[in-house]
N, C-alpha and C positions, 0 to 999 in steps of 0.2 A: 586467523580468527579462532583457532583451536584453543580449547580451554574455556570457552564460554560456557557458563553453567546455565541450566534450565532454570527459569524463574517462574513464580506463579503470577498469574494476572487473570483478568476476566474470562479468557477463553484458553488459558495455558493448558495443555495437555488434551484439549478438545480436537477432534478430527471429524471431518464429514466425508463420507464416501458415497458416491452417487454415480449414476449412469451418465450424468452430465459431463460435457467437456471439462477437463482439468480435474475430474475425479475427486480428490481429496483436497481440502483447504485446511491448513494448519499453520501453526507458528514456524518460522524459519528455523532451521537447524544449521549448525556449522557447515555441514556438507552441502548445503544449499547456496551458500553465499556467492560463489563464483558464477553458478548458474543465474542467480538473480542479478548480478552485475551485468552479465552478458545480455539478459533480457531487457534490462533498462537501457542498455546500449542499442539493441535491435529496435527498441520502440523510441529512440531518440529522446530519452528522459534525462540523460546525464549532461552535465555541462562541465567544462574544464576547471572551473573554480569550485566544484564540489567534488570531494572524494566519495564515491558511491559505497565503498567498504567502510568508510568512517561514518557515513549516514547509517548504514545497517547497524554497526557496532553500537552507535549512540542510542539508537532506538531499542536495541536489545538490552542495553545497561539500565535503561530508565523504565521504572515499573509503571509509568503512565503512557507507555507507548509500546507498539509492537510492529513487526512485519509479518503479514500472513502470506503464505505462498500456496499455489494451487499446483498439484502434481498430477501427472498421468505416468504412463509406462515410459515416456521418454525423459521424465524429469520435471523441472520446474517450468511451467507454462503460463503462469500468472503470478502477480503480486500486488500488495497494497500496503503501505505504511499507514498507520493510525496513531494518533497521539491525542491526549486529553490534558489540557493545562489548568483545568479546574472551573473553566467558564464554558468553553465549548470544545468539541472535538474537531480534529483536522485530519484530512486525508492527503497523502502523498504518494508519488511513485505507483499510481494505478497503472498496471502494464498487463497486456495480454499478448503472447507470442503472435506474431503476424499470421501464422497458420491457424490459429484458434480464434482470431478476431471475428466477430459476427455471430458466435455460437452462444452468447448468453453468459460466457464465463466472466466477462467484465462486470456484468450486473451481479453475479453471484459473489464476486470479490468484494464489490462495494457493499452489498448486503452483509456479508460476513464482518466487514470492518465496522459497519454501523451497528451491528450486534455487539461487537467487542466494545465499542464506545459507550453504548447504552449500558452495558454491564459495568463500566468504568464510572458511570455517573453522568455522562454527557447528555444534554437535551437538545443540543443543536450541533450541527455538523457543517463545517466549511471546508473548501478547497480552493486552490488557486489554479487557474488554467491560463497559459500564456495566450495572449490575444492573437498570436500568430498560429494558433492551433484550432481552426473552427470545427474540424471533425470531433475533437475532444469536447468542445463546447456543446455540440449537438448530442453527443452521447449523454453528458450529464443532464441536459435539459430533458431528454427522454426519461430519465431516472427522476425527475421532479425537482432537480436543482435549478435555481434561478439566481440572476445577478442580484447580489445583496446591496448594490448601489453604494459601494465603499471603495476607496482607493487603498490599495496596499502599498505602504511605504516600507523601505528596508534600509539597513545600514549594516555593513560588515563590521563585526566587533574584532575580528583577527587582523592584526596589523599586517 
């Protein structure tokens, strides 16, 4: 992924430093990608049919999406991918290292992504949670997310 250039976006170049777990939240950098992929795998977010490196690269190329990461002295400990398609914002790959779960870092990551989406022009945010992941459903319900009473349909365009 080297050679990826920085881009401007709603929160490009912004960083937060806090005493809270995960310290700094900022846009992903080239040096973070392998740690992000390892985090997603540790949190069971990857699937064999999706290349996580390609997902990060696509989000970084598109000016209406981003990957935000939380860092501490150990490196990447959290992530969230956010995208805005002109009608609503979407969250993907919300991940917190198992050792940092329950510390409020997930809440901070979601808030940072919501802030990024708001700055991009989104007034609504949606996310998808696998029905086999009740812990994630509970986490999002605690943040005020509710079932939108819609069915997500999909089709793969790649042959």
